N, C-alpha and C positions, 0 to 999 in steps of 0.2 A: 726415454720414452718417445713413441710407443715401443713396447717390448713384445716381440713375437716368439712364441714357443711352438715348435712342431713336435708333436708326440710321435712315438714309434710307429703308430698305426697311420700316420700321415695327417691326422687332424691338426688344424691350427688353432691356437689360442692367442688372441691379441690382448695385451694388457695396456690400458691407458686411462685417461680421465676426461671428464667434460664438466662444463658449467663451473669453471674455476674463476671465482671472484672473491677479492678481499681475503685471500687465503694463500698459503704457499703451495708451490707445485709438489707433485708426487714423484718420488724416485724409487728405484729398486737398488738394493745393495747386496752384494754377495757376502754371506756370513758363513763361516766355517761351521758354526753351531746350528744355525737355523736355515741354511740355504738362502734363498732370496728373501729379503725382508724389506718392508716399506719404510721409507724415511721421508722427511720434509726438511728443507733448509731452515735453519733457525732464524729468528728475527734479528736483523742487524743491530748492533750496538754502536759501532763506529765504522765510517767509510774512509777509504784511502784517497787522497788527492795529491799523491806524489807521482813524479815521473810523467810519462806520456799522457796527454789529454784523453787519449782513447781508453786509458785504463782508470780514469777518474771515476769515483763513485762505486768502486768495487768494495766488497766487505772486508773489513780489517779485523773487527771483533764482533762476536755475536752473543746474544742472551741465551739462557738455557730453556727458552720456550720458542714455539714456532709461530704463534699468531696472537694478536689482540682481537678479541671478539666481545660484542655487547649484546646481551639479551638473546632472544630466540632468532635463529637463522638457519638457512639450509647450507649444507656442505657439498663439496664437489662429488659428482658421481665417480665411482670406481668402475671401470669397464673391463669385463672379461668377455670378449667376443669370440664365439666359436664358429669355425668355418671348416667344412669338410674338404675344401679344395681352394685353389687360387682364385677361381672365378667368384666364389662366395666371399672370399676375403676382400677382393677389390670392390665388390658391390655393396659392402657394408658402409652405412653412413650414420652409425650410432652416435659418434661424437657430435654431429650436427643436431640430430634429433633430440638428444638429451640436454642441449644447451638452452639457455633462457631465450624467449622469443625477442624479436626485434623491438627496440625502443624508438626506431626511426619510422615514421609513417609515410613520408614522401621519399620514394626511391629514385625519382626521375633524374636527379643530378648525379647519381652514382654510375659512372661510365667505365666499363671494362675496356681493355684495349691493349695494343702492343706498345712497348716502351723502347725507345732508343736511349742509351745513356752513355756518358762520356768518360768513364773511368779509364778504360784501356783505349777506347777509340780515338780520344783526342790526341794520342801520341802516334796514331797510325793512319793519319789522313794524308793523301798524296794527290798530285795532279791539280792543285788549287793555287790561287794567286794570293794567299794570305798565310801567315805563320800560325799553325794550329796550336791550340792550347785552351786554357780556360779563359776565353775572351768572347767578345760580342760576335766577331766574324765566324768563329767555329760554331757557336750556338746557332747562328742563322743558317749555316750549312746543314746542321742536323735538322733544323726545323723545316728547311726546304725538302730534305729527303723524306721526312715524316709526311709532309703534305702531299708529296708526289705519290707515295705508296699507301696512303690512307691509314698511317699509323697515328694513334691518338696522342701519345705523350712523348715529350723529351724531358729527360731527367738530368739535372746537374748533380753529379755524384760528388764524392769527397773532394774537397779542395776549392770549392767555389767561393768560400768566405775566408776572411782574414783571421787566423788563429782560432777558428771555430766560433767566431763572433757572428751570430746569425743575422745581425743588423748591418754587417759591413762586407759587401761583395768585394772581390778582388778589383784593383783599380782598372784593369782592362775589360771588366765585365759590367756593362750597363744593363742592369736587370729591368729597369723601366722600359728601355728601348727593346730589349729582347722579348719581354712578355707582351708588349704591344704588337711587335712583329708576329709573334706566335699566334696571337688572337686574329690577326689579319689573314693568317694561313690556316686557321681552324685547327691549330695544334695547342694542346695544353701543356703547361710547364709544371714539373715536379722538382722538389729539392731534397737532396740527401742531408740529414742532420744528425749530429751526435746527440744521443739522448740526454746526456748531462748538460749540454749547452741549452737544449730546449727547456729542461727543468729550471735552469738558472735564469733564463730570459723569457719565461712562459708568456706573460701577457704582452710584452713588447714584441716578441718574435711572432706570435700569432697575429698581432695587429699589423706587423710589417708584411707578413705573408698575404694578408687580405689586401693590403694596399698594392702589392705587386700583382695580385691576381693569380696566386699560386693555387693549383688545383689538386695537388697531392704532395705527401711527404713520405720519405723513406727514412725511418728512424733506426739507428744502428748502435751496436756495442753495449746493449744492456747486459747481456751475459749473466743474468741472474733470474731466478723465479721465486725469491722469497716474497713474503706478503707485501712489503712496500713496493717492490717492483711490479708485482701483479696488479697492484692498484694503479701504478703509473701507466701501464698499458691501457687500462680502461679509461683513465682520465684523458690520455692522449687521443684515444678513439672518439671519446665524447666531445672533446673540444674541437677536434677536426670536423666532426659531423656538424657542429654548430656553424662552422664556416664552410660547409659543403666541400670538404676536401677528403680525398681517398687516402688510405694509409697502407704502407708496406713495412712490416717489422723485420729488420735484419738483426743479426747477433741475438737471435730470439730463442725462447723456449718453444716447445711443441704447441701446435694449435689445440685449444681446449674449448672451442665453441664461441669465442669472442666475435667471430665474423657473422654469426647468426644474430647476436644481440646488437652488433654494430656492423651492418652490411657494407659500410664504407671501408672496413678492413678487408681489402680484397685478397691479400696474400701475405705470406711471411716466409722467411728463410728456414731456419731450424733444420738444416741438412748440410751435408757436403755437396757443394754445387760447382758450377763451371769455374768460378774464380780460383778454386783450389788448384787448377792446372797451372797457375802461375808459380807455385812453389812445392807441389807434391804430385804424386801419381795416384792419389786416392779416388779421383773422379773418373773411374774407368768403366768399361762396359759391364763388368760384374756388378759394380755398385749401381749402375743404371737399371739393372734387372732386380735390384732390391727395392728401389724407391717406390714403384707402383704398389708393392705389396705391404710395405711397412710404413714409411713416412707419409705416403699419400692417404693412408687410412685416417690420419688425424685431420686432414684438410688440405686446401690448396698450398702449393709450394713454389717459391720463387727460385726455380732451378737455373734459368737463363740458358735455354736450348739454342740449337741451330747456328753454331759457329760454322763458318766456311773455311776455317783453317783446321784441317783434319790430319790425323796421324795414325799410323799403324802402331801396334804394341812395340815393335822394335825401334821405330824412329821417333817415338815420343820423348820429349824432354821438357821439364818445367822452364818456362821463360816468364819472368815477372811481368814485364810490360808489353809482351806480345804473345799471350798464351795460345796454345793450340788445344784442340779437343781430342780425346782418345776415342778412336773409332772412325768409321768411314763418313763421307759426306752424307750418304743416305741415312746412316745411323743418327747423325747429329740432327738432321732435318726431321726424322721420325720422332725424336724426343719432344718436339713441339706438340705432338699428339699423345705420346705415351704418358708424359707427365701433364698435370693439370693446374693451370693458374689463370684466373680471369684478368690478371695483369702479367703479361708475358714479356720478358725483356730479351732483347737480342744483343749479343755481346760485342760484335765486330763494329768497325767504323763504317760509315756510309760508303767510303771509298771501296771497301771490300765488297759490299753488297752491290754497288754499281758495277764493279768488275764482273761479278758473277750474276748477271742479269737473269738468266734462266732459273737459277735456284731462288733468287729473290722474288721473281714473279710468282713462283709456286708458293713460297712462304707467305706472301702478302694475301693470298687467297684463303688461308686457314683461319677459322674463327678462334676466339678464345673462350667462348661460352657455348654450352652444348645443351641440346634437348634430351639426349639419351647417350649413355656410354655403356660399353660392355667389353669384358676381356674375352676375346675369341679363343686364344690359345696362350698358355703361359706356364712356366715353371720357375719358381723363385730362384734368383741368382743365375738363371740360364738363358731364358728367352721370354719375350713378351710380344703379344700381338693385340693391340688395343684398337677398338672401333668406337668412333664417336659420331653422332648425328647432329646436324644443324639444318633444320627445315627438312627438305627432301634429299639433301646431300649427305653422304657419309664420307668420313675420312678415316684411314687406317694407318697406324704407325706400328712397324715391326722392328725389333732390335734383338740382337743376340750378344752373348758374352764373347770371350775370345775363341769360342768354338764356332767354326762355320757350320751352317746347317741349312737344310731344305725343309720348308713347312708348307703343308697343304691347308688352305683356308676354305671352309665351306661358306658359301654365300646365302645360306638359307635364312639368314636374319633379314634379308632384303625382301620387300614385297615383290609380287610377280611383275615381270616386264623385262625390258632390255635396258642395259646401263652402259655408260661410257666410263672408262677408267683411265686416268692419267697418273702415272707413277714415276717416282725417282727411285732407281734401284742401283745396287752396286755395279760398277763397271767391270769389264773383264780383267782389268789390272788393279782393282781396288785393294787386293791383298798386299800389293807392293806400294801403290800410290793411293793413299786413303781418299784423296779428293776425286778419284775417278768414279764417275757415275754415268748412268744412261737414263734418259727420259723416254718413256714408252707410252703409247696410247693403244687401248684395245676396246672392243665392245664385247659384252657377254650377257648372259641371261641369269636372272636370279636363280640360285641353286647350283650354278656352275662352281667348279673347284678352281681357286686361284693358287698358282704355284709360286712360292717365294724362295729365291735362292739368296743366301747371305753369306759373305765371307767372314773370316775372323774379325770380330768387332764390327760386323756389318749391320745393314738395315734396309728398310723398304718403307716408302711412304706413298700413299695413294689418295686421290680425290675421286669419289664415285658419284656420278650424277645420273638421274633417270633420263632415258631418251623417250620412252613411251610406257 
């Protein structure tokens, strides 16, 4: 889920759910007798704790029922959203509207922002006078980069603690020193945590996070949506809210409205995203042109856009600890706007972003929350042109699949007047060297036509600001 059907006449029907609390998730299964049929994961009877810690807490045996309920209650909404075209599909926010209202009255501490994180980047730092890794020096290097570019968060990803013990950082990592340094640079610290470790160390872990001054947690490897796991999500969101921490769920099921009830849940994975480039070719430009129409229907997604290590279709290869993105530089940067997350993570090391200063300068000017969004042009699995407004400025991200194309964009969505456009577009040699790009500046009037040329796997990203 969500599950998209396109009828023969072109009409879309999106199937999903909302307001999922204390109940198992909803799935569709292909049945030879009944076609698609609805199922729910059964209630777990026993869980496995063998092998890798990452797989602990997965279902070993189940009961023959799906949920335990008491008395009168409401059940999740089943959604059948009808759209005549891609623009209507992208504009639909039914999952959010059908969810329970917020239980948080004070939103002032919930801060969206860009996140730098160290999963790959810690291995790919260069030109420094320290040994990179999960240590205090590397963390300060990241924090300095965040402070210099106005990025709000630095996240310690997997590996920061000893054997997934959330109370014991690695010996070379002084978290008290790091959090104090981050505070002095106006940068907030987040921690990646294994869900089962959090469950086992619940009170002690949250108390330690508060002592360290942690502002957010990224919870991973749940990989289930039976009733107890759905309850875990809400419990984690609620406890984090009590301590004024934001939450990112990875290894997660689809969004079902939890971010409305708990607005501190800023984003979640529940998709094939950039990290898959470390071991597969699944995260490709065709997939990128599915995400805005299917996965994004359910809510914000932690895709991790804007890698500066870019590849064509022919020269891509999966590299575990030094992944590259499929598509051109302009394509990767446009993904920052095409996909939507108020907590947007950048995948590369600070060294890479320092090296590519022009691209980095452009990226740091892109907001992560928006006043208005619209699909200007798009065809599912083929191309997408997304426009988003922040204040008086507009940002446009355009991407294509492996087919190069030219698209004309009408600017009649702008108010009258003259505008300045700064864009990153595919370079003349981007079809052979995906990192090739060209920065352009023009002025135009509202209503003019913008011409976008994209090579195979290409893109185009622009910042539009009014002149008068």
